[in-house]
C-alpha positions, 0 to 999 in steps of 0.5 A, a space after each residue: 744369644 745373650 743380647 737378644 732383645 724383645 720387641 721393645 729392645 729389652 735384654 736380659 740384663 736390662 730386665 734383671 737390672 730393673 727387677 733387682 736381680 744381682 745374681 742374674 746381672 753378675 752372671 750376664 755380665 760375666 757371660 759377656 752381656 752388652 752392658 750398654 745396650 739400649 731399649 728402643 727408647 734408649 734405656 740401658 741396664 744402668 738407667 733401669 737399675 738407677 730408676 729402681 733404686 738397685 744400688 748393688 747392681 749400679 755398682 756392678 754395672 759401673 765396675 763392668 764399665 757401663 757408660 755412665 752418661 749415655 742418655 735415653 731418647 729424652 736425654 735423661 741419664 742414670 744420674 738424673 734418674 737416681 737424683 729425681 727419685 731420691 736414691 742417695 747411694 746411687 747418685 753418689 756411686 755415679 758421681 764418684 765414678 765420674 758421671 756428668 754432673 751437669 748434663 741436661 735432659 733434651 726436653 726441658 733442660 733440666 739437670 740432676 741438681 734441678 731434678 733433686 731440688 725439685 723433689 726435695 732430695 736434700 742429701 743428693 743436692 749436697 752430693 751434686 753441689 760437692 761434685 761441682 754442679 753448676 748451681 745456677 744452670 737453668 732449665 730451658 724456661 730459665 728455671 734454676 735449682 734455687 727457683 725450683 726448691 723455693 717454689 716447691 717449699 724445700 727450705 733445707 735445699 733453698 738454704 744449701 743452695 744459697 750457702 753454696 753461692 746460688 744467685 738469689 736474684 736470677 730471674 727465669 724467662 717469665 721474670 720470676 726470681 726465687 723469691 717471687 716463686 716462694 711468695 707466690 706459693 705461700 712459703 713464708 719461711 723461704 721468703 725470709 731466708 731469700 
């Protein structure tokens, strides 16, 4: 049974995808493996490959018709994983294939843009903005990508978000704006930019 899973729900395709074994992935897809089958925690082969940075496998799974927006039990998608981990080529491939740019995590409400902004992945932020990401969409705590990038000191991302029209005066639920966040963390250059 090609889709037989271990006790955690992982199949051969998921394992090969996470390990970067493109030959096995292609053979399993060719043999009819269920590309969207998920583990007990909702992880799919596409998520595993996106998390680990295996671009060729992501491309193969996209070509095979993988569900781009399927989320794990926490609401995390392949695009969010690629964005948070700085896998530019994978994020761009998922966006070009039509992944939902604004889907948010269930626990916390963060989007791919918020994740990439917080981790300092400027190229992914640019790709997400070009794909039409909602620049001012906030996480459940009211924090936007601009607030997170300002707090973390990612000046190039702050500049890109401002140039793309981010609301610099928007406040999180605690009342803090990007300026307050940057000031509180001692990021003088960002304070000047804001």
